[in-house]
Structures are given as C-alpha cells and as structure tokens.
C-alpha positions as CSV (number, residue, x, y, z in Angstrom):
1,M,0.0,0.0,0.0
2,R,1.3,3.5,-0.9
3,R,2.2,5.7,2.1
4,F,1.7,9.4,2.5
5,P,4.0,10.4,5.3
6,H,3.4,14.1,4.9
7,I,-0.4,13.7,5.3
8,A,0.1,11.3,8.2
9,G,2.4,13.8,9.9
10,L,-0.1,16.6,9.4
11,L,-2.9,14.6,10.9
12,F,-0.7,13.8,13.9
13,M,0.1,17.5,14.4
14,L,-3.6,18.3,14.3
15,L,-4.5,15.6,16.8
16,A,-1.6,16.7,19.0
17,G,-2.7,20.3,19.0
18,C,0.1,21.7,16.8
19,S,0.8,25.4,17.5
20,L,0.3,26.1,13.9
21,F,-3.5,25.7,14.4
22,A,-3.6,26.5,18.1
23,K,-5.8,29.4,19.2
24,K,-3.7,32.5,20.0
25,P,-3.5,33.3,23.7
26,F,-5.5,36.3,25.0
27,S,-2.3,37.8,26.4
28,P,1.4,37.0,27.0
29,I,0.9,37.3,30.8
30,K,1.6,34.0,32.5
31,E,1.2,35.1,36.2
32,S,-2.2,34.6,37.8
33,H,-3.5,36.5,40.7
34,P,-6.2,35.4,43.3
35,P,-9.7,36.9,42.9
36,N,-9.7,38.6,46.3
37,L,-7.1,41.4,45.9
38,D,-8.0,44.9,47.1
39,A,-7.7,48.0,45.0
40,A,-4.3,49.0,46.6
41,A,-2.8,45.6,45.7
42,I,-4.1,45.8,42.1
43,Q,-2.7,49.3,41.8
44,G,0.7,48.1,43.0
45,I,0.8,45.3,40.5
46,L,-0.2,47.5,37.6
47,E,2.4,50.2,38.6
48,G,5.0,47.5,38.2
49,R,3.9,46.8,34.7
50,Y,3.2,50.2,33.2
51,A,5.0,53.5,32.9
52,P,3.4,56.8,31.9
53,H,3.9,57.7,28.2
54,P,3.2,61.3,27.2
55,R,3.5,60.3,23.5
56,L,2.2,57.4,21.5
57,W,2.8,56.1,18.0
58,A,0.7,53.1,16.8
59,S,0.2,51.4,13.5
60,G,-2.4,48.9,12.4
61,E,-5.7,48.7,10.6
62,I,-9.3,49.7,11.3
63,I,-12.5,48.1,9.9
64,L,-15.7,50.1,10.2
65,R,-19.2,48.5,10.1
66,G,-22.5,50.2,10.7
67,K,-26.0,51.2,9.5
68,Q,-24.6,54.1,7.3
69,I,-21.8,52.0,5.8
70,R,-22.3,49.6,2.9
71,G,-20.7,46.4,3.9
72,K,-17.5,47.6,5.6
73,E,-14.8,50.2,5.3
74,F,-11.2,49.2,5.7
75,F,-8.1,51.3,6.0
76,N,-4.6,51.1,7.3
77,A,-4.1,53.6,10.2
78,T,-1.2,55.4,11.8
79,L,-1.9,57.2,15.1
80,L,0.3,59.9,16.7
81,F,-0.7,61.3,20.0
82,E,0.8,63.7,22.5
83,E,-0.7,64.5,25.9
84,P,-3.0,66.1,26.6
85,D,-4.8,66.9,23.4
86,R,-2.6,66.7,20.3
87,L,-3.5,63.9,17.8
88,R,-3.0,62.9,14.2
89,L,-4.6,59.9,12.5
90,R,-3.6,58.9,9.0
91,G,-5.8,56.5,7.0
92,S,-4.6,54.8,3.8
93,R,-5.3,51.8,1.6
94,L,-1.8,51.5,0.2
95,L,1.4,52.4,1.9
96,A,1.8,55.5,-0.3
97,S,-1.9,56.4,-0.8
98,T,-3.3,58.6,2.0
99,L,-7.1,58.7,2.1
100,F,-7.4,61.2,4.9
101,E,-5.6,62.8,7.8
102,F,-7.4,64.0,11.0
103,I,-5.4,66.5,13.1
104,M,-6.3,67.9,16.5
105,N,-4.2,70.4,18.4
106,G,-5.9,71.7,21.5
107,D,-9.4,73.0,20.5
108,K,-8.5,73.2,16.8
109,A,-9.1,70.3,14.5
110,A,-8.9,69.6,10.7
111,L,-9.7,66.8,8.3
112,A,-7.7,66.6,5.1
113,F,-8.6,64.6,2.0
114,N,-5.5,64.4,0.0
115,H,-7.1,63.0,-3.2
116,T,-9.5,65.9,-3.5
117,K,-7.3,68.5,-1.9
118,E,-10.0,69.4,0.6
119,W,-9.2,70.8,4.0
120,I,-12.2,70.7,6.5
121,E,-11.5,72.8,9.6
122,G,-13.2,73.8,12.8
123,T,-13.0,73.2,16.5
124,R,-13.0,69.8,18.2
125,E,-16.6,70.5,19.3
126,D,-17.6,71.2,15.7
127,F,-16.3,67.8,14.6
128,E,-18.1,66.1,17.5
129,K,-21.3,67.7,16.1
130,H,-20.5,66.3,12.6
131,P,-19.4,62.7,13.3
132,D,-20.4,61.8,9.7
133,A,-17.4,63.7,8.5
134,L,-15.3,60.6,9.1
135,L,-17.9,57.8,8.9
136,N,-18.9,58.3,12.5
137,L,-15.4,57.3,13.7
138,N,-14.3,59.5,16.6
139,P,-10.5,59.5,16.4
140,V,-10.3,61.3,19.8
141,I,-11.1,58.1,21.7
142,L,-8.3,56.0,20.1
143,P,-5.4,57.0,22.4
144,S,-7.6,56.2,25.5
145,A,-8.7,52.9,23.9
146,L,-5.1,51.8,23.2
147,M,-3.8,53.0,26.5
148,I,-6.7,51.6,28.5
149,Q,-4.5,49.9,31.1
150,Q,-2.6,53.2,31.7
151,R,-5.9,55.1,31.8
152,F,-7.4,52.8,34.4
153,L,-4.2,52.8,36.5
154,R,-4.1,56.6,36.4
155,M,-7.8,56.9,37.6
156,L,-7.0,54.4,40.3
157,A,-4.0,56.3,41.5
158,E,-5.8,59.6,41.4
159,G,-8.6,58.3,43.5
160,K,-11.2,58.7,40.8
161,I,-12.6,55.2,41.2
162,N,-15.8,55.6,43.3
163,R,-16.8,52.0,43.8
164,W,-15.7,48.6,42.8
165,Q,-16.5,44.9,43.4
166,S,-15.2,41.5,42.7
167,A,-17.3,38.7,41.4
168,R,-15.9,35.2,40.7
169,N,-13.0,35.7,38.3
170,Q,-13.4,39.4,37.5
171,Y,-13.4,42.9,39.0
172,I,-15.7,45.8,38.1
173,F,-14.5,49.4,38.8
174,V,-16.7,52.4,38.3
175,S,-15.8,56.1,38.2
176,E,-18.5,58.8,38.4
177,E,-17.3,62.4,37.7
178,D,-18.9,65.5,36.3
179,G,-22.1,63.7,35.6
180,G,-20.5,61.1,33.4
181,R,-19.6,57.5,34.3
182,E,-16.8,55.0,33.2
183,A,-16.8,51.4,34.0
184,F,-14.0,48.9,33.6
185,R,-14.2,45.1,33.8
186,L,-10.9,43.3,34.5
187,N,-10.0,39.7,34.6
188,A,-8.9,38.7,38.1
189,G,-6.1,36.4,36.9
190,D,-4.1,38.7,34.7
191,L,-5.7,42.1,35.7
192,L,-6.2,43.1,32.1
193,V,-9.2,45.2,31.0
194,R,-11.6,43.0,29.1
195,E,-14.3,45.7,28.6
196,A,-14.8,49.4,29.2
197,A,-18.0,51.5,29.0
198,F,-18.4,55.2,28.9
199,Y,-21.8,56.9,29.7
200,G,-22.9,60.5,29.1
201,K,-24.4,62.9,31.6
202,D,-27.8,61.7,30.5
203,G,-26.9,58.2,31.7
204,R,-26.9,56.7,28.2
205,L,-24.1,54.4,27.0
206,K,-22.0,56.3,24.5
207,L,-19.1,54.0,23.8
208,R,-18.2,50.4,24.6
209,L,-14.7,49.0,24.2
210,T,-14.2,45.3,24.1
211,Y,-10.7,43.8,24.1
212,K,-10.0,40.6,22.1
213,R,-6.2,40.2,22.5
214,Y,-3.1,41.7,24.1
215,G,0.5,41.5,23.1
216,M,3.9,42.5,24.4
217,F,5.4,45.7,23.0
218,L,8.4,47.5,24.4
219,G,8.1,45.5,27.6
220,E,4.5,46.4,28.2
221,T,1.3,44.4,27.6
222,L,-0.9,46.5,25.2
223,P,-4.0,45.8,23.1
224,M,-3.6,44.1,19.8
225,E,-7.2,43.6,18.9
226,A,-10.2,45.6,20.2
227,E,-13.7,46.7,19.1
228,A,-15.1,50.2,19.7
229,H,-18.9,50.4,19.5
230,F,-20.2,54.0,19.0
231,V,-23.7,53.4,20.3
232,S,-25.6,56.5,19.1
233,A,-24.0,56.3,15.6
234,G,-24.6,52.5,15.4
235,V,-21.0,52.0,14.2
236,T,-18.4,49.5,15.3
237,A,-14.7,49.9,14.7
238,Q,-12.5,46.8,14.7
239,V,-9.0,47.9,15.6
240,R,-5.9,45.7,15.1
241,I,-2.5,47.1,16.1
242,K,0.7,45.7,14.6
243,E,3.3,48.0,16.3
244,Y,3.6,50.6,19.1
245,K,6.3,53.2,19.8
246,F,6.8,55.7,22.6
247,P,8.7,58.6,20.8
248,P,10.7,61.0,22.9
249,E,9.2,63.9,20.8
250,F,7.3,64.8,17.7
251,K,8.1,67.5,15.2
252,E,5.9,70.6,15.8
253,A,4.6,70.4,12.2
254,V,3.0,67.0,12.9
255,F,0.1,68.7,14.6
256,R,-0.2,71.8,12.4
257,T,-3.9,72.6,11.7
258,T,-3.2,74.8,8.7
259,P,-3.2,73.3,5.2
260,A,-0.4,72.9,2.7
261,E,-0.5,74.9,-0.5
262,G,-3.1,73.8,-3.0
263,F,-5.8,72.7,-0.5
264,T,-9.3,74.2,-0.6
265,R,-10.4,75.2,2.9
266,R,-14.0,74.7,4.1
267,P,-15.6,74.9,7.5
268,V,-16.9,71.7,9.0
269,G,-20.3,73.2,9.2
270,S,-20.5,73.3,5.3
271,L,-20.8,69.5,5.4
272,G,-24.4,69.8,6.5
273,G,-26.2,67.3,8.6
274,G,-24.7,67.3,12.1
275,R,-26.5,66.8,15.3
C-alpha cells in the first residue's frame, strides 16, 4: 500500500494540538492573581507593569461597520498622540496612498482629504457635532482605547474610582465624575481590561470598548485587537494594532492645523447634517 507520510504527519500535528493551528492566547501574561485582591494591591501590581507615556505612535488597521456603511470600510491607520490633546490619524489603503488625515491640536481640528485636496476645519466641538465627516469614527477616543490599562491605572492612583466589586473571576471598577460614568471590567487572573464602557451625563451608554487580545510591546502588555462600538451612531470599529512606539518627541509640524498649499479650505459646518 502506498504511504503518504506528509499527510500522516499533518494529521498527527492536528490531533496533537500543533501550535500552527492552536488558538492564539489572549495575552502573554503568565502570572495569575487570586480573585480577592483589594484596590491598593491591584494598583501596586499595575504600577510595576506600566509607565506613563506622554507620546504614543501606533500602526495597524481599522475596519468600520454600521448602518450608514455599505458592507464595511477598511483602511490602514497610523496614530500619533501627545498628551494632553494633540493627535494625528492617517488613513490609507496602500502604503503611499493617503485617504485622509485628521489632526487635532488643543481645541482646533482639521480633516484633510489628499485625493480631492479638501481641508475641512473647525473646532473639536464642531467635529463632534458632525461625526459623519469621518464615517462616525471618533478618532479622539483612540489613544484612551489603546492605552486603556494606563488610563485605568491613572484613575485608580488619582482616587477617581468611586466604587468597585469582585465577582468570581473578575473585577468591576466604576468612576463617576462631572455627571459622566466610566466602568472597567478586569479579569482577576491577569488584571487586564476586558471591557470598558463610557456613559454620558444623560446616563446613556456612548461607547463600549471590548478587548480581544493583548500583546507584548516594548516591555508592556498592550491591546492588539479591540472593538469600539459607538452606540448613538450605530458604528463598530474593529482595531488591530501591529506596532507601538513611545517617541521622545514629535516635530511641531506634525500637529499643524493649517493646510499645505493647494488645498481648498472649508468649515466643517459646510458638510451639512450634524446633530
């Protein structure tokens, strides 16, 4: 009888749980903590894992789905952020083909469409009133979403967590401030945020973040896959990060909110719609 050693070997690997087909782990963290830690102990563990980073560079891809989007919208994304309120998000389909760039510097904001040479400008509040300008994706939430562990740790250290509880293998932490509310759900074993929810002053859920997988970057455990659900807009953004950097500085021109020569300037209010 003719033998097929390569097929037999493949079947053996499948039956043996070969890593080629094994499910990727949720995170690289191997340590496991008991489910009865207090807030001070959790803060101490997280302070040993994370350092504050005033600047963030991240590269990956974003897939948008929602009621106002036919099928889905996909683009490669590069995010640059500098605390407290300077941001630049570049979206492209090819490495050298920029679809758009969203820039925020303090209260000023602009959206550039390179292929049509359009420069949409206004304030940060103006763009919040016109979320359809960028397919209802709010770029402002991306730094907090990617640095969710650091955000939670900072709120814990600053005493902004009002209440918390442990239940089975998870912790729930809640912060209520200025009429809004934020809630974090952590796994008790690895102390990683599985889910975060943000509520407005009216008590309605505005944004829900769900974390699918973490990876090790520059010695820190950071999100690799996450979903952001913008509730009022009915849009979900699937975010996959391939690389992180913590630059010592950015050039001042990176966050410039005035257009290059050749762009047609328009106020964001000219887009119509809004809310």
